[in-house]
mmCIF file as gemmi writes it, N, C-alpha and C atoms, coordinates in Angstrom:
data_model
loop_
_atom_site.group_PDB
_atom_site.id
_atom_site.type_symbol
_atom_site.label_atom_id
_atom_site.label_alt_id
_atom_site.label_comp_id
_atom_site.label_asym_id
_atom_site.label_entity_id
_atom_site.label_seq_id
_atom_site.pdbx_PDB_ins_code
_atom_site.Cartn_x
_atom_site.Cartn_y
_atom_site.Cartn_z
_atom_site.occupancy
_atom_site.B_iso_or_equiv
_atom_site.pdbx_formal_charge
_atom_site.auth_seq_id
_atom_site.auth_asym_id
_atom_site.pdbx_PDB_model_num
ATOM 1 N N . UNK Axp A 1 ? 56.768 -44.759 -124.747 1 0 ? 1 A 1
ATOM 2 C CA . UNK Axp A 1 ? 57.464 -43.563 -124.336 1 0 ? 1 A 1
ATOM 3 C C . UNK Axp A 1 ? 57.537 -43.497 -122.814 1 0 ? 1 A 1
ATOM 4 N N . UNK Axp A 2 ? 56.44 -43.846 -122.151 1 0 ? 2 A 1
ATOM 5 C CA . UNK Axp A 2 ? 56.388 -43.8 -120.696 1 0 ? 2 A 1
ATOM 6 C C . UNK Axp A 2 ? 57.443 -44.726 -120.086 1 0 ? 2 A 1
ATOM 7 N N . UNK Axp A 3 ? 57.564 -45.912 -120.627 1 0 ? 3 A 1
ATOM 8 C CA . UNK Axp A 3 ? 58.542 -46.879 -120.108 1 0 ? 3 A 1
ATOM 9 C C . UNK Axp A 3 ? 59.965 -46.354 -120.271 1 0 ? 3 A 1
ATOM 10 N N . UNK Axp A 4 ? 60.238 -45.76 -121.409 1 0 ? 4 A 1
ATOM 11 C CA . UNK Axp A 4 ? 61.586 -45.229 -121.65 1 0 ? 4 A 1
ATOM 12 C C . UNK Axp A 4 ? 61.905 -44.084 -120.691 1 0 ? 4 A 1
ATOM 13 N N . UNK Axp A 5 ? 60.934 -43.208 -120.468 1 0 ? 5 A 1
ATOM 14 C CA . UNK Axp A 5 ? 61.165 -42.089 -119.564 1 0 ? 5 A 1
ATOM 15 C C . UNK Axp A 5 ? 61.374 -42.567 -118.13 1 0 ? 5 A 1
ATOM 16 N N . UNK Axp A 6 ? 60.584 -43.552 -117.724 1 0 ? 6 A 1
ATOM 17 C CA . UNK Axp A 6 ? 60.751 -44.089 -116.371 1 0 ? 6 A 1
ATOM 18 C C . UNK Axp A 6 ? 62.083 -44.812 -116.223 1 0 ? 6 A 1
ATOM 19 N N . UNK Axp A 7 ? 62.511 -45.478 -117.283 1 0 ? 7 A 1
ATOM 20 C CA . UNK Axp A 7 ? 63.806 -46.151 -117.249 1 0 ? 7 A 1
ATOM 21 C C . UNK Axp A 7 ? 64.945 -45.142 -117.112 1 0 ? 7 A 1
ATOM 22 N N . UNK Axp A 8 ? 64.753 -43.953 -117.679 1 0 ? 8 A 1
ATOM 23 C CA . UNK Axp A 8 ? 65.75 -42.885 -117.579 1 0 ? 8 A 1
ATOM 24 C C . UNK Axp A 8 ? 65.746 -42.229 -116.197 1 0 ? 8 A 1
ATOM 25 N N . UNK Axp A 9 ? 64.742 -42.541 -115.374 1 0 ? 9 A 1
ATOM 26 C CA . UNK Axp A 9 ? 64.703 -42.005 -114.023 1 0 ? 9 A 1
ATOM 27 C C . UNK Axp A 9 ? 63.658 -40.939 -113.777 1 0 ? 9 A 1
ATOM 28 N N . UNK Axp A 10 ? 62.84 -40.618 -114.779 1 0 ? 10 A 1
ATOM 29 C CA . UNK Axp A 10 ? 61.794 -39.625 -114.61 1 0 ? 10 A 1
ATOM 30 C C . UNK Axp A 10 ? 60.596 -40.236 -113.889 1 0 ? 10 A 1
ATOM 31 N N . UNK Axp A 11 ? 60.008 -39.487 -112.981 1 0 ? 11 A 1
ATOM 32 C CA . UNK Axp A 11 ? 58.772 -39.905 -112.336 1 0 ? 11 A 1
ATOM 33 C C . UNK Axp A 11 ? 57.669 -39.176 -113.086 1 0 ? 11 A 1
ATOM 34 N N . UNK Axp A 12 ? 56.935 -39.914 -113.904 1 0 ? 12 A 1
ATOM 35 C CA . UNK Axp A 12 ? 55.983 -39.289 -114.831 1 0 ? 12 A 1
ATOM 36 C C . UNK Axp A 12 ? 54.81 -40.233 -115.049 1 0 ? 12 A 1
ATOM 37 N N . UNK Axp A 13 ? 53.631 -39.664 -115.318 1 0 ? 13 A 1
ATOM 38 C CA . UNK Axp A 13 ? 52.427 -40.452 -115.52 1 0 ? 13 A 1
ATOM 39 C C . UNK Axp A 13 ? 51.983 -40.467 -116.976 1 0 ? 13 A 1
ATOM 40 N N . UNK Axp A 14 ? 50.974 -41.274 -117.238 1 0 ? 14 A 1
ATOM 41 C CA . UNK Axp A 14 ? 50.456 -41.439 -118.603 1 0 ? 14 A 1
ATOM 42 C C . UNK Axp A 14 ? 49.946 -40.123 -119.185 1 0 ? 14 A 1
ATOM 43 N N . UNK Axp A 15 ? 49.163 -39.407 -118.383 1 0 ? 15 A 1
ATOM 44 C CA . UNK Axp A 15 ? 48.522 -38.203 -118.908 1 0 ? 15 A 1
ATOM 45 C C . UNK Axp A 15 ? 49.537 -37.101 -119.208 1 0 ? 15 A 1
ATOM 46 N N . UNK Axp A 16 ? 50.575 -36.997 -118.378 1 0 ? 16 A 1
ATOM 47 C CA . UNK Axp A 16 ? 51.591 -35.979 -118.638 1 0 ? 16 A 1
ATOM 48 C C . UNK Axp A 16 ? 52.364 -36.309 -119.914 1 0 ? 16 A 1
ATOM 49 N N . UNK Axp A 17 ? 52.672 -37.588 -120.098 1 0 ? 17 A 1
ATOM 50 C CA . UNK Axp A 17 ? 53.354 -38.006 -121.322 1 0 ? 17 A 1
ATOM 51 C C . UNK Axp A 17 ? 52.486 -37.686 -122.531 1 0 ? 17 A 1
ATOM 52 N N . UNK Axp A 18 ? 51.195 -37.974 -122.429 1 0 ? 18 A 1
ATOM 53 C CA . UNK Axp A 18 ? 50.285 -37.699 -123.54 1 0 ? 18 A 1
ATOM 54 C C . UNK Axp A 18 ? 50.251 -36.202 -123.858 1 0 ? 18 A 1
ATOM 55 N N . UNK Axp A 19 ? 50.17 -35.36 -122.797 1 0 ? 19 A 1
ATOM 56 C CA . UNK Axp A 19 ? 50.119 -33.919 -122.987 1 0 ? 19 A 1
ATOM 57 C C . UNK Axp A 19 ? 51.412 -33.378 -123.602 1 0 ? 19 A 1
ATOM 58 N N . UNK Axp A 20 ? 52.558 -33.873 -123.105 1 0 ? 20 A 1
ATOM 59 C CA . UNK Axp A 20 ? 53.841 -33.416 -123.641 1 0 ? 20 A 1
ATOM 60 C C . UNK Axp A 20 ? 54.031 -33.853 -125.094 1 0 ? 20 A 1
ATOM 61 N N . UNK Axp A 21 ? 53.607 -35.063 -125.397 1 0 ? 21 A 1
ATOM 62 C CA . UNK Axp A 21 ? 53.729 -35.537 -126.774 1 0 ? 21 A 1
ATOM 63 C C . UNK Axp A 21 ? 52.848 -34.717 -127.708 1 0 ? 21 A 1
ATOM 64 N N . UNK Axp A 22 ? 51.661 -34.347 -127.256 1 0 ? 22 A 1
ATOM 65 C CA . UNK Axp A 22 ? 50.77 -33.521 -128.08 1 0 ? 22 A 1
ATOM 66 C C . UNK Axp A 22 ? 51.387 -32.143 -128.304 1 0 ? 22 A 1
ATOM 67 N N . UNK Axp A 23 ? 52.005 -31.592 -127.273 1 0 ? 23 A 1
ATOM 68 C CA . UNK Axp A 23 ? 52.62 -30.271 -127.395 1 0 ? 23 A 1
ATOM 69 C C . UNK Axp A 23 ? 53.792 -30.294 -128.368 1 0 ? 23 A 1
ATOM 70 N N . UNK Axp A 24 ? 54.512 -31.425 -128.41 1 0 ? 24 A 1
ATOM 71 C CA . UNK Axp A 24 ? 55.673 -31.561 -129.301 1 0 ? 24 A 1
ATOM 72 C C . UNK Axp A 24 ? 55.315 -32.177 -130.657 1 0 ? 24 A 1
ATOM 73 N N . UNK Axp A 25 ? 54.023 -32.395 -130.888 1 0 ? 25 A 1
ATOM 74 C CA . UNK Axp A 25 ? 53.522 -32.993 -132.135 1 0 ? 25 A 1
ATOM 75 C C . UNK Axp A 25 ? 54.152 -34.365 -132.387 1 0 ? 25 A 1
ATOM 76 N N . UNK Axp A 26 ? 54.265 -35.176 -131.34 1 0 ? 26 A 1
ATOM 77 C CA . UNK Axp A 26 ? 54.78 -36.542 -131.475 1 0 ? 26 A 1
ATOM 78 C C . UNK Axp A 26 ? 53.607 -37.498 -131.524 1 0 ? 26 A 1
ATOM 79 N N . UNK Axp A 27 ? 53.693 -38.474 -132.397 1 0 ? 27 A 1
ATOM 80 C CA . UNK Axp A 27 ? 52.653 -39.49 -132.514 1 0 ? 27 A 1
ATOM 81 C C . UNK Axp A 27 ? 53.26 -40.865 -132.34 1 0 ? 27 A 1
ATOM 82 N N . UNK Axp A 28 ? 52.482 -41.754 -131.775 1 0 ? 28 A 1
ATOM 83 C CA . UNK Axp A 28 ? 52.922 -43.134 -131.588 1 0 ? 28 A 1
ATOM 84 C C . UNK Axp A 28 ? 52.691 -43.885 -132.884 1 0 ? 28 A 1
ATOM 85 N N . UNK Axp A 29 ? 53.721 -44.583 -133.345 1 0 ? 29 A 1
ATOM 86 C CA . UNK Axp A 29 ? 53.608 -45.403 -134.547 1 0 ? 29 A 1
ATOM 87 C C . UNK Axp A 29 ? 53.689 -46.862 -134.12 1 0 ? 29 A 1
ATOM 88 N N . UNK Axp A 30 ? 52.587 -47.57 -134.247 1 0 ? 30 A 1
ATOM 89 C CA . UNK Axp A 30 ? 52.56 -48.972 -133.862 1 0 ? 30 A 1
ATOM 90 C C . UNK Axp A 30 ? 53.092 -49.84 -134.986 1 0 ? 30 A 1
ATOM 91 N N . UNK Axp A 31 ? 53.885 -50.842 -134.61 1 0 ? 31 A 1
ATOM 92 C CA . UNK Axp A 31 ? 54.356 -51.793 -135.609 1 0 ? 31 A 1
ATOM 93 C C . UNK Axp A 31 ? 53.25 -52.8 -135.892 1 0 ? 31 A 1
ATOM 94 N N . UNK Axp A 32 ? 53.191 -53.232 -137.114 1 0 ? 32 A 1
ATOM 95 C CA . UNK Axp A 32 ? 52.242 -54.287 -137.45 1 0 ? 32 A 1
ATOM 96 C C . UNK Axp A 32 ? 52.737 -55.602 -136.885 1 0 ? 32 A 1
ATOM 97 N N . UNK Axp A 33 ? 51.817 -56.403 -136.445 1 0 ? 33 A 1
ATOM 98 C CA . UNK Axp A 33 ? 52.178 -57.723 -135.955 1 0 ? 33 A 1
ATOM 99 C C . UNK Axp A 33 ? 52.657 -58.575 -137.125 1 0 ? 33 A 1
ATOM 100 N N . UNK Axp A 34 ? 53.566 -59.493 -136.866 1 0 ? 34 A 1
ATOM 101 C CA . UNK Axp A 34 ? 54.076 -60.367 -137.914 1 0 ? 34 A 1
ATOM 102 C C . UNK Axp A 34 ? 52.953 -61.241 -138.434 1 0 ? 34 A 1
ATOM 103 N N . UNK Axp A 35 ? 52.874 -61.348 -139.738 1 0 ? 35 A 1
ATOM 104 C CA . UNK Axp A 35 ? 51.846 -62.155 -140.366 1 0 ? 35 A 1
ATOM 105 C C . UNK Axp A 35 ? 52.527 -63.131 -141.311 1 0 ? 35 A 1
ATOM 106 N N . UNK Axp A 36 ? 52.392 -64.415 -141.042 1 0 ? 36 A 1
ATOM 107 C CA . UNK Axp A 36 ? 52.987 -65.422 -141.917 1 0 ? 36 A 1
ATOM 108 C C . UNK Axp A 36 ? 52.243 -65.397 -143.242 1 0 ? 36 A 1
ATOM 109 N N . UNK Axp A 37 ? 52.973 -65.2 -144.342 1 0 ? 37 A 1
ATOM 110 C CA . UNK Axp A 37 ? 52.32 -65.059 -145.64 1 0 ? 37 A 1
ATOM 111 C C . UNK Axp A 37 ? 52.5 -66.279 -146.532 1 0 ? 37 A 1
ATOM 112 N N . UNK Axp A 38 ? 53.273 -67.243 -146.082 1 0 ? 38 A 1
ATOM 113 C CA . UNK Axp A 38 ? 53.51 -68.417 -146.906 1 0 ? 38 A 1
ATOM 114 C C . UNK Axp A 38 ? 52.347 -69.383 -146.75 1 0 ? 38 A 1
ATOM 115 N N . UNK Axp A 39 ? 51.653 -69.621 -147.826 1 0 ? 39 A 1
ATOM 116 C CA . UNK Axp A 39 ? 50.555 -70.57 -147.824 1 0 ? 39 A 1
ATOM 117 C C . UNK Axp A 39 ? 50.981 -71.761 -148.678 1 0 ? 39 A 1
ATOM 118 N N . UNK Axp A 40 ? 51.681 -72.684 -148.069 1 0 ? 40 A 1
ATOM 119 C CA . UNK Axp A 40 ? 52.234 -73.813 -148.803 1 0 ? 40 A 1
ATOM 120 C C . UNK Axp A 40 ? 51.236 -74.952 -148.84 1 0 ? 40 A 1
ATOM 121 N N . UNK Axp A 41 ? 51.052 -75.487 -150.011 1 0 ? 41 A 1
ATOM 122 C CA . UNK Axp A 41 ? 50.212 -76.664 -150.163 1 0 ? 41 A 1
ATOM 123 C C . UNK Axp A 41 ? 51.126 -77.863 -150.347 1 0 ? 41 A 1
ATOM 124 N N . UNK Axp A 42 ? 50.915 -78.876 -149.583 1 0 ? 42 A 1
ATOM 125 C CA . UNK Axp A 42 ? 51.783 -80.046 -149.623 1 0 ? 42 A 1
ATOM 126 C C . UNK Axp A 42 ? 51.627 -80.856 -150.911 1 0 ? 42 A 1
ATOM 127 N N . UNK Axp A 43 ? 50.619 -80.525 -151.686 1 0 ? 43 A 1
ATOM 128 C CA . UNK Axp A 43 ? 50.423 -81.231 -152.946 1 0 ? 43 A 1
ATOM 129 C C . UNK Axp A 43 ? 51.277 -80.644 -154.064 1 0 ? 43 A 1
ATOM 130 N N . UNK Axp A 44 ? 51.847 -79.442 -153.867 1 0 ? 44 A 1
ATOM 131 C CA . UNK Axp A 44 ? 52.692 -78.82 -154.886 1 0 ? 44 A 1
ATOM 132 C C . UNK Axp A 44 ? 54.01 -79.572 -155.012 1 0 ? 44 A 1
ATOM 133 N N . UNK Axp A 45 ? 54.54 -79.582 -156.215 1 0 ? 45 A 1
ATOM 134 C CA . UNK Axp A 45 ? 55.807 -80.252 -156.459 1 0 ? 45 A 1
ATOM 135 C C . UNK Axp A 45 ? 56.949 -79.476 -155.814 1 0 ? 45 A 1
ATOM 136 N N . UNK Axp A 46 ? 57.932 -80.177 -155.304 1 0 ? 46 A 1
ATOM 137 C CA . UNK Axp A 46 ? 59.102 -79.565 -154.692 1 0 ? 46 A 1
ATOM 138 C C . UNK Axp A 46 ? 60.227 -79.589 -155.72 1 0 ? 46 A 1
ATOM 139 N N . UNK Axp A 47 ? 60.916 -78.457 -155.867 1 0 ? 47 A 1
ATOM 140 C CA . UNK Axp A 47 ? 62.005 -78.37 -156.836 1 0 ? 47 A 1
ATOM 141 C C . UNK Axp A 47 ? 63.163 -79.278 -156.419 1 0 ? 47 A 1
ATOM 142 N N . UNK Axp A 48 ? 63.855 -79.779 -157.396 1 0 ? 48 A 1
ATOM 143 C CA . UNK Axp A 48 ? 64.989 -80.661 -157.139 1 0 ? 48 A 1
ATOM 144 C C . UNK Axp A 48 ? 66.152 -79.858 -156.543 1 0 ? 48 A 1
ATOM 145 N N . UNK Axp A 49 ? 66.856 -80.448 -155.593 1 0 ? 49 A 1
ATOM 146 C CA . UNK Axp A 49 ? 67.991 -79.794 -154.935 1 0 ? 49 A 1
ATOM 147 C C . UNK Axp A 49 ? 69.232 -79.974 -155.8 1 0 ? 49 A 1
ATOM 148 N N . UNK Axp A 50 ? 69.5 -78.97 -156.639 1 0 ? 50 A 1
ATOM 149 C CA . UNK Axp A 50 ? 70.634 -79.054 -157.553 1 0 ? 50 A 1
ATOM 150 C C . UNK Axp A 50 ? 71.937 -78.607 -156.906 1 0 ? 50 A 1
ATOM 151 N N . UNK Axp A 51 ? 71.86 -77.822 -155.842 1 0 ? 51 A 1
ATOM 152 C CA . UNK Axp A 51 ? 73.059 -77.29 -155.207 1 0 ? 51 A 1
ATOM 153 C C . UNK Axp A 51 ? 73.673 -78.301 -154.245 1 0 ? 51 A 1
ATOM 154 N N . UNK Axp A 52 ? 72.853 -79.107 -153.604 1 0 ? 52 A 1
ATOM 155 C CA . UNK Axp A 52 ? 73.314 -80.125 -152.64 1 0 ? 52 A 1
ATOM 156 C C . UNK Axp A 52 ? 74.21 -79.527 -151.564 1 0 ? 52 A 1
ATOM 157 N N . UNK Axp A 53 ? 73.845 -78.358 -151.06 1 0 ? 53 A 1
ATOM 158 C CA . UNK Axp A 53 ? 74.558 -77.664 -149.982 1 0 ? 53 A 1
ATOM 159 C C . UNK Axp A 53 ? 75.992 -77.284 -150.341 1 0 ? 53 A 1
ATOM 160 N N . UNK Axp A 54 ? 76.348 -77.292 -151.607 1 0 ? 54 A 1
ATOM 161 C CA . UNK Axp A 54 ? 77.68 -76.868 -152.048 1 0 ? 54 A 1
ATOM 162 C C . UNK Axp A 54 ? 77.574 -75.414 -152.498 1 0 ? 54 A 1
ATOM 163 N N . UNK Axp A 55 ? 77.847 -74.487 -151.569 1 0 ? 55 A 1
ATOM 164 C CA . UNK Axp A 55 ? 77.672 -73.074 -151.848 1 0 ? 55 A 1
ATOM 165 C C . UNK Axp A 55 ? 78.959 -72.409 -152.319 1 0 ? 55 A 1
ATOM 166 N N . UNK Axp A 56 ? 79.96 -73.17 -152.671 1 0 ? 56 A 1
ATOM 167 C CA . UNK Axp A 56 ? 81.223 -72.66 -153.213 1 0 ? 56 A 1
ATOM 168 C C . UNK Axp A 56 ? 81.466 -73.307 -154.57 1 0 ? 56 A 1
ATOM 169 N N . UNK Axp A 57 ? 80.804 -72.802 -155.61 1 0 ? 57 A 1
ATOM 170 C CA . UNK Axp A 57 ? 80.96 -73.417 -156.927 1 0 ? 57 A 1
ATOM 171 C C . UNK Axp A 57 ? 82.388 -73.247 -157.46 1 0 ? 57 A 1
ATOM 172 N N . UNK Axp A 58 ? 82.756 -74.114 -158.366 1 0 ? 58 A 1
ATOM 173 C CA . UNK Axp A 58 ? 84.102 -74.118 -158.946 1 0 ? 58 A 1
ATOM 174 C C . UNK Axp A 58 ? 84.308 -72.978 -159.939 1 0 ? 58 A 1
ATOM 175 N N . UNK Axp A 59 ? 83.238 -72.59 -160.658 1 0 ? 59 A 1
ATOM 176 C CA . UNK Axp A 59 ? 83.332 -71.539 -161.675 1 0 ? 59 A 1
ATOM 177 C C . UNK Axp A 59 ? 82.219 -70.51 -161.455 1 0 ? 59 A 1
ATOM 178 N N . UNK Axp A 60 ? 82.373 -69.389 -162.124 1 0 ? 60 A 1
ATOM 179 C CA . UNK Axp A 60 ? 81.351 -68.349 -162.052 1 0 ? 60 A 1
ATOM 180 C C . UNK Axp A 60 ? 80.096 -68.795 -162.802 1 0 ? 60 A 1
ATOM 181 N N . UNK Axp A 61 ? 78.951 -68.283 -162.389 1 0 ? 61 A 1
ATOM 182 C CA . UNK Axp A 61 ? 77.647 -68.551 -163.009 1 0 ? 61 A 1
ATOM 183 C C . UNK Axp A 61 ? 77.248 -70.02 -162.975 1 0 ? 61 A 1
ATOM 184 N N . UNK Axp A 62 ? 77.708 -70.75 -162.005 1 0 ? 62 A 1
ATOM 185 C CA . UNK Axp A 62 ? 77.301 -72.142 -161.85 1 0 ? 62 A 1
ATOM 186 C C . UNK Axp A 62 ? 76.074 -72.253 -160.938 1 0 ? 62 A 1
ATOM 187 N N . UNK Axp A 63 ? 76.024 -71.422 -159.907 1 0 ? 63 A 1
ATOM 188 C CA . UNK Axp A 63 ? 74.926 -71.454 -158.946 1 0 ? 63 A 1
ATOM 189 C C . UNK Axp A 63 ? 74.407 -70.039 -158.75 1 0 ? 63 A 1
ATOM 190 N N . UNK Axp A 64 ? 73.097 -69.892 -158.88 1 0 ? 64 A 1
ATOM 191 C CA . UNK Axp A 64 ? 72.461 -68.606 -158.642 1 0 ? 64 A 1
ATOM 192 C C . UNK Axp A 64 ? 71.384 -68.815 -157.58 1 0 ? 64 A 1
ATOM 193 N N . UNK Axp A 65 ? 71.2 -67.82 -156.749 1 0 ? 65 A 1
ATOM 194 C CA . UNK Axp A 65 ? 70.155 -67.901 -155.726 1 0 ? 65 A 1
ATOM 195 C C . UNK Axp A 65 ? 69.522 -66.534 -155.575 1 0 ? 65 A 1
ATOM 196 N N . UNK Axp A 66 ? 68.311 -66.517 -155.088 1 0 ? 66 A 1
ATOM 197 C CA . UNK Axp A 66 ? 67.612 -65.259 -154.878 1 0 ? 66 A 1
ATOM 198 C C . UNK Axp A 66 ? 66.525 -65.432 -153.853 1 0 ? 66 A 1
ATOM 199 N N . UNK Axp A 67 ? 66.002 -64.32 -153.402 1 0 ? 67 A 1
ATOM 200 C CA . UNK Axp A 67 ? 64.944 -64.341 -152.41 1 0 ? 67 A 1
ATOM 201 C C . UNK Axp A 67 ? 63.939 -63.26 -152.782 1 0 ? 67 A 1
ATOM 202 N N . UNK Axp A 68 ? 62.697 -63.651 -152.969 1 0 ? 68 A 1
ATOM 203 C CA . UNK Axp A 68 ? 61.67 -62.679 -153.348 1 0 ? 68 A 1
ATOM 204 C C . UNK Axp A 68 ? 60.646 -62.507 -152.237 1 0 ? 68 A 1
ATOM 205 N N . UNK Axp A 69 ? 60.982 -62.887 -151.013 1 0 ? 69 A 1
ATOM 206 C CA . UNK Axp A 69 ? 60.01 -62.781 -149.929 1 0 ? 69 A 1
ATOM 207 C C . UNK Axp A 69 ? 59.688 -61.34 -149.571 1 0 ? 69 A 1
ATOM 208 N N . UNK Axp A 70 ? 60.5 -60.384 -150.012 1 0 ? 70 A 1
ATOM 209 C CA . UNK Axp A 70 ? 60.251 -58.989 -149.675 1 0 ? 70 A 1
ATOM 210 C C . UNK Axp A 70 ? 59.259 -58.338 -150.622 1 0 ? 70 A 1
ATOM 211 N N . UNK Axp A 71 ? 58.887 -58.987 -151.712 1 0 ? 71 A 1
ATOM 212 C CA . UNK Axp A 71 ? 57.969 -58.382 -152.679 1 0 ? 71 A 1
ATOM 213 C C . UNK Axp A 71 ? 56.545 -58.369 -152.124 1 0 ? 71 A 1
ATOM 214 N N . UNK Axp A 72 ? 55.935 -57.207 -152.142 1 0 ? 72 A 1
ATOM 215 C CA . UNK Axp A 72 ? 54.583 -57.072 -151.623 1 0 ? 72 A 1
ATOM 216 C C . UNK Axp A 72 ? 53.586 -57.348 -152.76 1 0 ? 72 A 1
ATOM 217 N N . UNK Axp A 73 ? 52.605 -58.162 -152.495 1 0 ? 73 A 1
ATOM 218 C CA . UNK Axp A 73 ? 51.571 -58.48 -153.478 1 0 ? 73 A 1
ATOM 219 C C . UNK Axp A 73 ? 50.207 -58.159 -152.896 1 0 ? 73 A 1
ATOM 220 N N . UNK Axp A 74 ? 49.182 -58.206 -153.724 1 0 ? 74 A 1
ATOM 221 C CA . UNK Axp A 74 ? 47.817 -57.97 -153.244 1 0 ? 74 A 1
ATOM 222 C C . UNK Axp A 74 ? 47.345 -59.116 -152.354 1 0 ? 74 A 1
ATOM 223 N N . UNK Axp A 75 ? 47.904 -60.288 -152.539 1 0 ? 75 A 1
ATOM 224 C CA . UNK Axp A 75 ? 47.488 -61.447 -151.753 1 0 ? 75 A 1
ATOM 225 C C . UNK Axp A 75 ? 48.153 -61.471 -150.384 1 0 ? 75 A 1
ATOM 226 N N . UNK Axp A 76 ? 49.203 -60.684 -150.196 1 0 ? 76 A 1
ATOM 227 C CA . UNK Axp A 76 ? 49.888 -60.652 -148.889 1 0 ? 76 A 1
ATOM 228 C C . UNK Axp A 76 ? 51.149 -61.45 -148.892 1 0 ? 76 A 1
């Protein structure tokens, strides 16, 4: 918040920002650091490449793709 206010041209200090934020009931929300969750073992079998980079199939329902990386699990 302090950096944004100074960028806007305000001359303001840390303590004043803290006091104003408390008065306005504003809280800082920290983002979580990126955590790589893929634990790949090189001994696992690799699926065969059936698409061969041809992403324009001739007919419907010939090629399907999906991504499940957004699913949250207990393991991370």
